[in-house]
N, C-alpha and C positions, 0 to 999 in steps of 0.2 A: 495931355501929359500922360494919361493912363496907358494909352497904346505904346507910346515911346518907352515908358518904364518897363512894360511887359516885354517889349522887343529887346531892351538892354538886358533884362534878366535872362531871357532865352539865349542870347548870344553869349552871355557870361557862362551859363551852366552848360549849354549845348554846343556852343561854337558854331562855325559855319562850315559848310562842306569843302570850301576851297581855301581853308586855312593853311597858312605857311607856318614853319616853326615859330616865327616871331609872334604872331598873334596867339598861338597856343601858350606861349610863355606869358604874354600879357594876361590871358585868361586865368592862368594859375595864380599870378600875382594878385589879380583882382579878387579871386576867391579867397586867398589868404587875408587880404585887407578886409574884405567883407566879414570873415570869420572873426578877425581881431576886433572889428567895430561892434559886431553883435555881442562878443564876450565882454567888451568894455561897457556897453549899455547894460548888460545883465549884471555885472559887478556893481555898477553905479547905482542901479535901482534896488538891488538886494541890500546894499550897504546903507541905504537911506533910513532903514528902520533901526534906530538906535535902541539901546536898552531902555525900557520904560522905567520911570521912577515914580514912586508914590510917597508923598510926605505923610508920615505917621505922627499924629499928635497925641500926646499923653495928657491926662487930666492936669498935670502940673504946668502944662504949656510947653514942655520939652518936645522937641521934634527930631525924628530920624528920617533920613532919606533911604527908603526901602527899594533896593533893586528888585524888580519884579521877576519872579521865576514862574513863568506861565507856558513854557514850552517843554516837551518831553525831556530834552536834554538838560535844561536848567532844573526842572523838577527832580531829575535823577542825580545830577552832580552838585547843585546848589553852591556851597562855599568850598567844596573839595578843591584841593590843589592851590588854594590862595594862601598867601602869607599872612594876611591880616585883613580886617575890615577897615575901611576909611573912618575917620573921626565922624561921629554921628551917622554911621552907616548901618545898614541891616539888609537882610535878604528876606523878602516877602514872598512866600509860596501861595499861589492862588490856584486851587484845585477846581476842576470843572464842576464838581458837586460836593456838597457837604458829606462828611463821612468821618469815621474814626481812623484818621490817617496817622501812620507812624513814620518816624524819620530815624536816620542813623547819622553818624559823624565820620563815616568812612573817608579816609584820605584828607580829613581836615587837619590843618596845621596849628589850630588854636582852639581853646575851649569856647563854648557858646552857651547862651541861655535860649531856651526854646519856649515860645508862647503860642498857644493854640487859640484861635478866635472863631466865634460862630458867624453866621451870615450878617448879624447885626453889629459885628465887630466888638462883641463882649468876650472877655478872656474866659475860657472854659477849662483851661489846663496849663500848667507851668512845669518846666524842667530847668533847674538852675545849675550853672557850672558844669555843664555836660562836657566831658573830656573828648579830645579827638580820638579816633580809633585807627590803628594801623595794623590791626590783625584780622584774622578770619576765623570765625564769624564775628561781625561787630554787633553789639547790642542795639536793639531798636528802642526808641523812646516813644512814649504814648502807648496805646491810643488814649485819647481823652475820654473822660466819662460820658461826654455827649458829643454830637456831631460838631465838627469844625470845617469851615470852608477855607480859612487862611491859617498859615503858620508863619510866625515871625522869628527869625534867628538874629540875635544881637550878641554884642561882645559879652563874655562871661562877667557876672556881677551887676549887669544893668537892672535885672529884675529887683535885686536887693536895693541898689542905689535909688531907683525910681519908686520903689514901694508898690510895684505891680502885684496884684492879687487876683484870684479868680473873681470875676464880676466887674473888673475894671473895664470901662468903656474907652475905646480908642477911636479917632477920627482919621479917615483917609482922604488925602487930596491928591489928584493926578497932577504931576508936574509936567508942564508943556515945554 
């Protein structure tokens, strides 16, 4: 099969010396079909990675489904351009390393609460009822007084409702 496949590919890409117009047309059609097939496989395999979700559990037992922001695009845009968060939804920023990370709400369409957490998932800083920003420059929120590895954005008022304070411990569970 290996030699036959190589011969087939050579004929498709290089053709034969005695080709008439009909086989040339077939070769072009075959190349187009092969390109479409390769693009289809590429799209299929690249779309298999869905958005990761982490279940965030608070001491009261309340849980939020955190959409994970762990790519440069999601870390940059986060909740920008979205109309709202889903019920019990949140955005969980996961940074490559702990640091004194700041965030803004540029192009957000609703206010949020921002919770900074260290590597052990202890709350190290809070910003409640942060308004959306549609001007330039936008204010930056943070940095926390100590290093944070994670930042959680929730609907405005959540920190107050849940009684979240500096030192609160959260639990993360990856949703499969």
